[in-house]
C-alpha positions, -999 to 999 in steps of 0.1 A, spaced: 116 588 -495 148 576 -506 146 541 -509 182 541 -487 158 554 -452 131 526 -464 158 497 -459 169 513 -425 131 518 -414 125 480 -427 154 467 -412 145 479 -380 110 469 -375 127 436 -388 150 437 -358 123 449 -336 104 418 -341 131 392 -336 133 409 -305 103 405 -295 100 372 -303 137 362 -285 118 382 -254 89 366 -256 100 326 -264 130 334 -232 94 341 -207 74 311 -222 106 288 -213 108 302 -181 70 299 -174 74 263 -188 105 257 -163 87 273 -137 61 245 -137 79 217 -144 101 222 -113 70 227 -94 53 197 -108 83 171 -102 81 186 -67 46 181 -61 48 142 -70 79 137 -54 71 113 -29 97 123 -5 91 160 -6 55 156 -2 61 134 34 86 157 42 63 189 33 34 164 55 58 155 87 66 193 93 28 206 82 18 209 118 49 228 128 37 251 98 4 253 113 17 266 144 41 291 130 71 275 148 100 248 143 112 230 177 142 249 195 157 222 199 160 209 163 199 212 152 214 198 187 187 170 194 193 132 183 157 123 192 148 147 158 163 135 131 134 129 105 119 159 117 153 177 109 160 161 78 123 171 67 129 203 72 161 208 56 148 190 26 119 213 18 142 245 30 163 236 3 141 227 -22 126 264 -16 160 278 -14 168 263 -43 132 281 -61 141 313 -47 172 314 -60 163 304 -95 135 336 -86 159 356 -76 185 343 -111 153 350 -131 157 312 -143 120 308 -124 90 331 -133 85 349 -100 42 355 -105 37 316 -113 56 306 -81 45 338 -54 6 328 -67 10 295 -64 37 288 -32 38 318 -15 19 308 17 42 275 22 74 294 17 64 324 38 50 303 68 80 278 66 105 306 62 88 325 91 81 291 112 118 283 103 141 315 110 157 308 140 167 274 129 183 291 97 200 317 121 211 288 143 223 269 113 245 300 97 263 301 133 271 268 139 282 264 104 298 302 101 283 304 67 267 336 63 252 324 27 238 295 44 193 295 29 200 335 19 180 334 -12 150 321 7 154 350 34 155 375 3 128 363 -14 105 365 23 118 403 21 104 411 -13 74 390 -5 65 407 31 68 441 18 51 458 -3 53 447 -38 79 462 -62 63 498 -80 62 502 -115 99 515 -123 114 487 -104 90 461 -121 100 480 -153 137 479 -141 133 441 -136 117 435 -171 144 449 -189 174 431 -172 148 401 -174 155 392 -133 152 411 -103 172 439 -89 199 426 -66 202 432 -31 221 433 -1 224 406 24 198 414 52 216 404 89 190 403 117 219 403 140 225 438 133 188 454 138 
């Protein structure tokens, strides 16, 4: 074997080892960051109080119809918006590849899906009122991603290579 060929093979293997180590460190950091954010929320008194206030509505699967307009629902509206904003942040982090999706899905899937399913009318009313189509777009994306069948092998492989979920177009139920 030529010495130049041996050097090339050694350099290639060293590069592959470095790439694997860097990717593994990124995945571990992503998981640690996800755990930190989720733990901070679970120990945050204001978040727990807001979640407790909206829990009966989530169990029924509906958000009060007059939540946007009624002045007597200020506390409930604030609680819904606080929890929606928190999970919108989580969904944006997932969509951008900053959080570990499997960890969030395993621990928060039920809460996120029941929240967005019960609050979809509120979200669309807020979007229409503010004329902002991007309001809560990430949590709507996450619901569509988690309610349908999970991504197939090739999609997961591609997402693993790019380190984040594939982008998708915005969904507007007014177009359906």
